[in-house]
VMD Tcl script that draws the C-alpha trace (Angstrom):
set ca {
  {0.00 0.00 0.00}
  {1.08 3.58 -0.48}
  {0.55 6.52 1.88}
  {1.37 10.15 1.21}
  {3.55 11.85 3.83}
  {4.08 15.56 4.40}
  {6.81 16.65 6.82}
  {7.28 20.27 7.85}
  {9.94 22.54 9.30}
  {12.90 21.02 11.15}
  {11.36 17.54 10.95}
  {12.10 17.45 7.21}
  {15.53 16.12 8.13}
  {13.75 12.78 8.65}
  {12.23 12.85 5.16}
  {14.00 11.17 2.24}
  {16.26 13.80 0.73}
  {14.71 16.44 2.98}
  {11.55 16.46 0.84}
  {8.45 18.12 2.21}
  {6.12 15.60 0.56}
  {6.66 12.04 -0.61}
  {4.97 8.66 -0.90}
  {5.85 5.79 1.38}
  {5.27 2.16 0.40}
  {4.23 0.03 3.36}
  {2.82 -3.40 4.06}
  {-0.99 -3.44 4.31}
  {-2.15 -2.78 7.88}
  {1.05 -1.03 8.98}
  {0.42 1.06 12.08}
  {1.04 4.80 12.08}
  {3.78 4.47 14.72}
  {5.68 1.96 12.58}
  {5.49 4.25 9.56}
  {6.98 7.09 11.60}
  {9.69 4.78 12.92}
  {10.51 3.78 9.35}
  {11.30 7.43 8.69}
  {13.76 7.29 11.57}
  {11.67 9.73 13.59}
  {12.52 8.94 17.24}
  {9.71 8.79 19.81}
  {11.58 11.44 21.82}
  {11.16 14.09 19.10}
  {8.25 16.43 19.83}
  {5.77 16.45 16.94}
  {2.15 16.70 15.96}
  {0.92 13.89 13.72}
  {-2.26 14.03 11.68}
  {-3.84 11.23 9.70}
  {-6.11 12.52 6.94}
  {-6.25 15.90 8.68}
  {-7.08 14.62 12.18}
  {-5.02 13.58 15.16}
  {-4.70 9.82 15.31}
  {-3.62 7.18 17.78}
  {-0.16 5.81 16.87}
  {-1.61 2.27 16.88}
  {-4.14 2.99 14.12}
  {-3.56 0.88 11.00}
  {-2.95 2.86 7.84}
  {-4.85 2.31 4.61}
  {-3.83 2.81 1.01}
  {-4.11 6.48 0.07}
  {-3.95 7.85 3.61}
  {-2.21 11.18 4.16}
  {0.14 11.49 7.13}
  {1.21 15.00 8.15}
  {4.01 15.60 10.66}
  {5.10 18.96 12.06}
  {6.71 20.33 15.21}
  {4.48 21.75 17.95}
  {3.70 25.41 17.42}
  {3.56 27.91 20.25}
  {2.83 31.56 20.26}
  {0.49 34.18 21.37}
}
mol new
graphics top color blue
foreach p $ca { graphics top sphere $p radius 0.5 }
foreach p [lrange $ca 0 end-1] q [lrange $ca 1 end] { graphics top cylinder $p $q radius 0.2 }
display resetview
């Protein structure tokens, strides 16, 4: 299966070639957490992860065509 991944800001260092957007080929039923680990994104790195525009549990299985968005937490006032 193939999922589309978008990675923003300083987290792009974990994207292939530093790309902001790319497709990732995974085994059917791969969990979101495993997909992030495949990018080499450590659990200790602060980030916000969206699946199809909504926050998702890391244990949720991905489906073909899903869109995963990863960006650092944003603070401000």
